[in-house]
Residue, then its C-alpha position, 0 to 999 in steps of 0.5 A: v444536374l440534369v441529364n437528358n435522355a429521352g428519346i425514340t425512334k420512327d425508322g424509315l427510309v426518307m422516301r417514304m417517311k411521312p411527316e409526322q415520323w421525322q416530327s415526332v422524333i425531332d420533337i422528343n429527341l431535340s426540342g425536348v432537350f432544348y426546352t428542359t435545358q432552357a428550364f435548368f438555365k434560368i435555375a442553375s445560372k442564378k446559382r451560378t452551378g450546374r451540369v448538364i449531360n445529353i445523351s446523343s448517339v454515335v449516329g448523330q455523328i454518322g448517320n444510319p440508313g433509315q434513320a435520317n430523323y434520328a440522325a438529325a435529331k441526335g446531331g442537333v443534340i451534338g449541336l445544341t451540346m457545344s453552343n450551350a457549353k459556351e454560353f453558360s460554362g461562364r456561369g458555372v454550369t457545365v454543358n457534355c454529351l454522351c455519344p452512346g453506341f450500340i447498347e443493350t437496351d430495349m431500342t436493340a433488342k428489337l433488332s434481330d441477332e444476325y444484325l447485332e453479330e454483325v454490328s458487334k464485328g465492327i465494335p473494337l471490344g467485339r460486343l454491344g455495350k452495357p447501360e452500366e458503362v453509360a451510367g457510369m460515365t453519366r455519374f462522372l460527368a454528374i458528380d465527380p470534381a474531376a469533371d469541373y474543368i470538362p465543358g463542351h465535350c461529346f464522349n463516345v461510349 
């Protein structure tokens, strides 16, 4: 089982974003997923079994002002997930991704209470998600036999 969960933000408006802000987010959030998955597939495809769970973000689906680099990287993770699922499902390796929304993490702790309150109004449950809720879905995709027949999906959590 491989869970690709590394991620950073270096927010900034496109007009003011420095090349290193763009590149470091792409390198860690997208290229890191590619390289770890590539190494994992070399082992898993020989064994003809394995599961990959990539952690993307709803920002990769809908974008967010000031996060062009993050949105591009996380959107790339979604595309990479779909391509890899088609490439490796026939070898017994399932590939899926999770797209967490606003979750109570160190990343969201940096946001103002006013902003988080406003964001919560747009969430059907009226609150931020909890890390254990994302972990539960990750666990399901990683080890539950019911996930054996789930290749190439992105789940919003």
